[in-house]
N, C-alpha and C positions, 0 to 999 in steps of 0.2 A: 530405431532398430526394432523390428517386429519378429516374434517367434510364435509359431502355431504348434500346439501340443494337444494331446488327448488326456482327458481326466475321467476317471470312472465315477459314477454316482451310485452309491449303494452296492448291491451285489450285481455283478455284470450279467448274471443269468436272468436277472429280473429287469434291470434298467440298462439300456445301451449306453456306450460311451458317447461323448460329444466333444466337439472342438472348442477351444478357447483361444482367443487372440491375446498375446502378451507383448507389450512394447515397453522399451526403456528410452527415456529422454533426459533432457537437461543440458547442462553446459559446464565447462571448466572456465573459470574467469580469474584473471590476475590483474590487480590494480596497482598503480604507483601514483600516490597522491601527495602533493605538496600544498600546504596551506599556510597563510601568513596573515595575521590580523590580531584583534583584541578580543577574540572569542575562543573558547576551548576548541581543540582539534576534534573533529568527528570523522570517522571512516565513512559513514553515510549521513548526509545532512537530512534530518527530519525536522519535525516541529519543536522538539524538546531541546532547549538550550539553557543549561544552568549557568550561573555566574562563573567566571574563570579569568585567568590571567592571559596576557598576550601570548600567542602561540606562533611559533615558526617550526614546522615539523614536516618531515617526509615519512610516509608509511607505505611499505610494500605489503600486499595482502592477497590471499586467495580465498577468503572466507565466503565470498558471494557464490562460489561454485555450488551447484545443486544437481540433484538427480531425482528422477521420478519414474514411476512405473504405472502402467495402465493394464488392467485385465478386463476383457469383455467376454461374457458368456451369454450368448443369446441377446436378450434385451437388457441385461444387467451390466453395468459398468462400474468398476472400482478404480479409484485413482489415489495415489499417495505420493507426496513429494517432501524432501528434506533439503536444507542447506545448512550453512555454518555461520551465517552472519549474526552479529550482535551476541556472540557466545560469551558467557561470563567465565568460562573455564580457562580459556587460553591466555597466554601472554607471550611477549616477544623476547623474553629473557633467554629461554633455552629451546623449547620444542614447538611453540606456536600450535599447540594441540587444542583445537576448537571443537566444541560439542556440536553434534547435529541438532537441529531444531525442526519441529514439525511445521510445515507450511500448509499442506493440504492433506486431507484424508476423508474421502467421501464416497458415497454410493449413489448412483443415479439409475432410475427405472421409470420409464414411461412418463416423463415430465416431472417426476419427484426426485429431489436432491436432498440427501440427508448426510450430515457430517460437517467437517470443517473445510471451508473454502472461502472464496471472496464473498464479502457481504453483497447483498442485492443492491446496495447503494453504489457499488463500484462498477464503472465501465472501463475495463482494462484497455480497450482499443484507443482510449484518449491519453494514455501514458506516453510521453514523448520518448524517443530513443535518446538515452543519456548514459554517460559513464557513472553518474550518481544513481544508484539503483532505484529505478522508478521515476527519476526526474525530480521536479520540484515538489517533493513530498509535503512540504510545508503548506501547500495550497490544495492538495488533492484529497478526494475521498479515497482512502486506501486502508481498508480494514479486512482482515480475515478472521473468521470466527465460526463456531458451530451454529448450525441453523437447520431448519426444515423449510424447503422452498418447493412451490409447485409452479411450473411454467405451462402455459397453454396458448392456444391460437398460434401455433408455429413459433412459440417463444416470444410472441408480441406482448404478452402479459406475464408478469411474475409477481407472486404473493409469497411472503416469507415471514416466519417467526424466527427471531434470531436471539442469540445469547445475551441476556441483560447484564451489563456491568456499568457501575457508576464510577466515573472518573471525575472526582470532585475534591475540593479542599475547603477547609474552614480555618478561622483564626482562633487559636487557643488562648488561654489566659496569659501566656507568656509572649503574646503577639507573634507567634510562629504558626506557619501553615501546617496543618495535618490533613491526612486523607480521610474522606468519608468512609464509614464502614460499608461493606458490601453484603451484609447479612440481609438487607431488605430488598435485594435485587431478585424479586420473584415474578415480576410481570415481564413477559418476553417482549422484545422490541418488534414492532410490526412495520414492515416495509412493503409498499406496493410500487411496482415499476411498469412503465409502458415503453416499449422499444419500437422505433421506426427505422427502416433501412431500405436501401436501394443501391443503384449504381453510383449515386452521388455520395454515399457514405452511410453513417448511422447517427441516430440521436436517441438518448434515453432520458426519460423524465421519471424521477423517483420521489416518493413522499415517505417520511419517517414519522411514526407515532410511538411514543413510549412513556411509561410512568416513572417519574423520578421523585425522590423524597428530599427536597432541600431543607425542610425543617421537621414538622411533625406530621404532615399529611402529604399524600401524593398529589403531584401536579402533572398534567399532560404536557409533554415536551414535543414540539412540532418542528419539522424542518423539511426543506425541499432541495432537490438537486437536479441540474440539467447538465448533460455532458454529450459531446458529439465529436465525431471525426468526419471531416469533409474532404472529399477527393477533389483536387485541383488539376488544371491542365498538366499534361505529362504524368509524372508519378508523384508530384508534390501533394502535400496534404496539410490541413489546418486542424488542430486538436484543441478543444475548449472544454473547461469545466467551470461551473458556477454554482455556489452553494450558499444557502442562507437559512437561518433559523436556529432553533435549539439543537444543533447538530453535535456539539461537543466533540467527543472522541472520534466521531465518524469522519471528521475533516481535519487535515493538518498534521496527522500523526503525532499528536501530543501538544500541538500549539494552542488548543482550546480545551478548557474543562467543560464538563457537563453542568457542574454546580460550583459556584464560587461564593463562599461565605453566606449560604442561605438563599441565594438567588440563582435561577436558571440562567445560564450563560447564553448569549446570542452571538452567533458567529457569522461573519461574511468572509468567504474564501473563494479562491478560484485559480485557474491556470490557463495559459494560452501558449501554444507551441506551433511553430511553422517548420516543416521539413521540406528541404529542397534537394533534388537529385541533380548532381553535376554531370554524372554519366551513369552507366548501368551499375557500377561498383562503388561509386563515391557519392556521399550525401552529407548534408549538414542540417542540424536542428538548432533553432534559437527558441528559448522558452523563458517564461516568467511565471512565478507562483507566489501567492500571498494569502495570509490569514490574519484577520483582525477580529478582536473580541470587544464587546461593549462594556462589560462589567470589570473584568480583570485588566482590560485595556492593553492587551498584547497586540503587537504588530510585528510580524515576522515574514520575511520574503527572500526569495532566491531567484537569480537569473543567470543564464549561461548561454554559450554558443559552443558547438562542437563540430567535429569532422570525423566521420566513420568511413571505412573502406573494407571491402572483402578481398583478402589475399587468396582465398578459395571460397567455394560456396559455403563451407562450414566455419571458416576462420575469419573473424572480424577484428580489426584493430581500430582504435579511436583515441582522440584527444579532446578534452573539454576544458574550457576556461570559464570560470564563473565567480560569483560573489554571493555571500549569504549575509543578510542584514537583520539585526534585531533592534527594535526601538520601542520597548515596552514602557508604558507610562505609570504603572502602579508600583508603589513601594510597600504596599501592605504585606506584612509577613515576610518581607525581604530586607536584607541589609542595605540594598541599594537597587536602583533601576538596572535592569538587564539591557544594556545598550552596547552596540558595537557592530563590527563587520569583519568578515574573513574572506580574503581572496584565495582562490584555489586553482590549481592546474592538475588534471588527472589524466593519466594514460591507462588504457585498458586493452587487453587481448582476450578474446572470448572464442572458445571452440565449442560449437553446438554438437551434441551427441546425436 
């Protein structure tokens, strides 16, 4: 929805008014999810999976609903978006009152982007259509954070300095895992990305360089990512991500640490998804995602198949059947290995504003 209005700048006798474009977007989404297995229930499967008991649970939820606003004044664009997912406030006892959370808030001007948005590592076109928000998050590069990014050569090149945060753990004297302090995060993360595109689809290649402090001195952490969406005959497409290196928190939404007990973690992760259109309104995606780490020896994966259809242009319904597996090998700082699986069925209805 777009609205055009007039805004005065300064004194109208001195500076003339000018038009600004204002648009509102987002969607309302309702999920019904049933999960059965020996892992804890999660409304959204990501890479974080703490130990837990066998779970058989049905959950109704509207937390993934989101709303955004865009304001454009000349060559300046501002964008802000909120949703209610992963809120720590609400509960299902009485009111299900979930707090809004900030997803995006940025300003863009002539190739410069400043604020919070998708990390330059992230190629959102490679996310599969999924009832689980974002698809197999356990294998994806999926980070939003504050950054300063410059894009040039028609967006073929992107260079960014992004917010540094250490996601690491060490073993204390009681043989328990504790988080590394974040007081030493003063070197911004550097990401350089090259984009390629055409009628065939798109491919992005990104490199990450950052300084991490596993013990007493800084070390350079390096990692790379390749992601692409390839258009196939008809309206079908193939979506792929592949990541390797000292990527830590950039891949797997919590499946991999940056530092584990004084060593830089090395991560191998990726996703593959194929989408097929049965007709103009009906399509299916089948996807697989996995992240493995060398030092902590985590191994987490998700796979699923779904069916989506449009009741109207703006109203989409879907059903997804999938499985989430954890086969971690390390018992360091843990009472036991985190191993198990959870099968799930999820129904969704989504109304795009």
